[in-house]
C-alpha positions as CSV (number, residue, x, y, z in Angstrom):
1,M,-50.8,-30.3,-9.5
2,T,-50.1,-33.9,-9.8
3,D,-46.8,-35.6,-8.8
4,T,-44.9,-35.7,-11.3
5,T,-45.9,-32.0,-12.7
6,S,-44.8,-30.6,-8.9
7,V,-41.8,-32.7,-8.9
8,A,-41.0,-30.9,-12.5
9,A,-42.0,-27.5,-11.3
10,D,-39.5,-28.4,-8.4
11,Q,-36.8,-29.2,-10.3
12,L,-37.2,-26.0,-12.6
13,K,-37.1,-23.8,-9.3
14,S,-34.0,-25.3,-8.4
15,V,-32.2,-25.1,-11.6
16,V,-33.5,-21.6,-12.3
17,E,-32.1,-20.6,-8.4
18,R,-28.8,-22.3,-8.8
19,I,-28.2,-20.3,-12.2
20,E,-29.0,-17.3,-10.5
21,R,-26.6,-17.4,-8.0
22,L,-23.8,-18.2,-10.4
23,E,-24.8,-15.0,-12.4
24,E,-24.4,-13.7,-8.8
25,D,-21.0,-15.0,-8.7
26,K,-19.8,-14.3,-12.1
27,Q,-20.9,-10.6,-11.5
28,A,-18.6,-11.0,-8.4
29,I,-15.9,-12.3,-10.1
30,A,-16.1,-9.4,-13.0
31,D,-15.9,-6.9,-10.3
32,D,-13.3,-8.3,-8.6
33,I,-11.5,-8.6,-12.3
34,K,-12.2,-5.3,-12.8
35,E,-10.8,-3.9,-9.4
36,V,-7.4,-5.6,-10.0
37,Y,-6.6,-4.2,-13.4
38,G,-7.9,-0.7,-11.6
39,E,-5.4,-1.3,-9.0
40,A,-3.0,-2.4,-12.2
41,K,-3.4,0.4,-14.0
42,G,-2.7,2.6,-10.7
43,N,0.5,1.1,-10.4
44,G,1.6,2.0,-14.3
45,F,0.5,-1.0,-16.0
46,D,-0.9,-0.9,-19.0
47,V,-4.2,-2.5,-19.2
48,G,-4.6,-2.8,-22.6
49,V,-1.5,-5.0,-22.5
50,L,-2.1,-7.1,-19.6
51,R,-5.7,-8.1,-21.5
52,K,-3.6,-9.2,-24.1
53,I,-1.2,-11.1,-22.2
54,I,-4.2,-12.6,-20.3
55,A,-5.4,-13.9,-23.6
56,L,-2.0,-15.4,-25.0
57,R,-1.3,-17.6,-21.8
58,K,-4.7,-19.3,-22.3
59,K,-3.9,-20.7,-25.5
60,P,-2.3,-23.2,-26.1
61,A,1.8,-22.3,-27.5
62,D,1.8,-23.9,-31.0
63,E,-1.4,-21.7,-31.6
64,R,0.0,-19.0,-30.3
65,A,3.1,-19.3,-32.8
66,E,0.7,-19.8,-35.5
67,E,-1.2,-16.9,-34.9
68,D,2.2,-14.9,-34.6
69,A,3.5,-16.3,-38.1
70,I,0.0,-15.4,-39.3
71,L,0.2,-11.7,-38.3
72,E,3.8,-11.3,-39.0
73,L,3.4,-12.4,-42.8
74,Y,0.4,-9.8,-43.1
75,L,2.6,-7.1,-41.5
76,Q,5.3,-7.7,-44.3
77,A,2.5,-7.6,-46.9
78,L,1.5,-4.4,-45.8
79,G,5.0,-3.5,-45.6
80,M,5.0,-2.9,-41.8
81,P,8.1,-3.5,-39.4
82,G,7.2,-6.6,-37.4
């Protein structure tokens, strides 16, 4: 291999190995999150509601307010109490 090809191959290998390590880290974190949800469930918390709370906390307040207003509008249109 030429020096350029060798350098490119080394860079490619480095990128692939970094991605693989990050994927392993991601799986470990996912396992930790699953464990925490399991603990919460064991303590009597509703995991589905906790997941919704986590999702809501990620959104800006104005986005949440807009979604709440649309939800309320849709519920009214269906004759459902809000």
